[in-house]
C-alpha positions in Angstrom: 0.0 0.0 0.0 1.2 3.5 -0.9 0.6 6.3 1.6 0.2 9.9 0.3 0.4 13.3 1.9 -1.2 16.3 0.3 -0.7 19.9 1.3 -3.7 22.1 0.7 -3.3 25.8 0.1 -3.4 27.9 3.2 -5.6 26.4 5.9 -8.0 29.2 6.6 -10.3 27.7 9.3 -7.9 27.1 12.1 -7.0 29.8 14.5 -3.9 27.9 15.6 -2.7 25.2 17.9 -4.7 26.3 20.9 -8.0 25.9 19.0 -6.9 22.6 17.5 -6.0 21.3 21.0 -9.3 22.4 22.4 -11.1 20.6 19.6 -9.1 17.5 20.5 -10.0 17.7 24.1 -13.7 18.0 23.2 -13.4 14.8 21.2 -11.2 13.1 23.9 -8.2 12.5 21.6 -5.2 12.8 23.8 -2.4 15.2 22.8 0.1 12.5 23.5 -1.5 10.3 20.8 -1.4 13.2 18.4 2.3 13.7 19.0 3.0 10.0 18.3 1.1 10.3 15.0 3.1 13.4 14.1 6.4 11.6 14.8 5.2 8.6 12.7 4.3 11.0 9.8 7.7 12.6 10.0 9.3 9.2 9.9 7.3 8.1 6.8 7.8 11.4 5.0 11.1 13.0 6.3 11.0 15.6 3.5 8.1 17.3 5.3 10.5 18.6 8.0 12.5 20.4 5.4 9.6 22.7 4.6 7.2 22.6 7.6 6.9 22.5 11.4 4.0 20.3 12.1 2.1 21.9 15.0 -0.7 19.5 15.7 -3.4 17.1 14.4 -6.5 19.1 13.6 -8.8 16.4 12.2 -9.3 12.8 11.1 -11.7 10.9 9.0 -12.3 7.4 7.7 -9.0 7.1 5.8 -7.1 10.2 6.6 -5.7 12.6 9.2 -5.2 16.3 8.9 -2.4 18.2 10.5 -1.7 21.9 11.0 1.7 22.8 9.5 3.6 26.1 9.4 6.3 26.9 6.8 9.8 27.3 8.0 12.1 30.3 7.5 13.4 32.2 5.5 9.9 33.0 4.1 7.2 34.5 6.3 5.4 31.7 8.1 2.2 30.4 6.4 -0.3 27.9 7.7 -1.2 24.8 5.7 -3.3 21.8 6.2 -1.4 18.5 5.5 -3.7 15.6 4.7 -2.3 12.1 5.2 -4.3 9.6 3.3 -4.0 6.0 4.3 -5.6 3.7 1.7 -7.8 1.6 3.9 -11.0 2.3 2.1 -12.4 1.2 -1.3 -10.1 2.5 -4.1 -13.1 4.5 -5.7 -13.6 6.4 -2.5 -9.9 7.3 -2.3 -9.9 8.3 -5.9 -12.9 10.5 -5.4 -11.2 12.2 -2.4 -8.0 12.8 -4.4 -10.1 14.4 -7.2 -11.7 16.7 -4.7 -8.4 17.7 -3.3 -6.9 18.3 -6.8 -9.9 20.6 -7.6 -9.3 22.5 -4.4 -5.8 23.4 -5.1 
């Protein structure tokens, strides 16, 4: 199975790590679990660390997780959502998700 990571354009809905952590607390997803998943993501895709600081996990779905990432210097910091798709669903559903993401940007 091939895993994919997609970076959307600027993530506009998140006010930052504090809001994301509050959302996690409401859903009872421990911060420690989120940090373990971020470390696993960095291990699978080490090139992410060249461009981004991954701040926190901001969402999850049936076959993906979404992380808040901030660009590293020298450019001014910009926020992005990084979606890690794990192909555990029917290929047609994943293909549909990928088409939607491609259309978004």
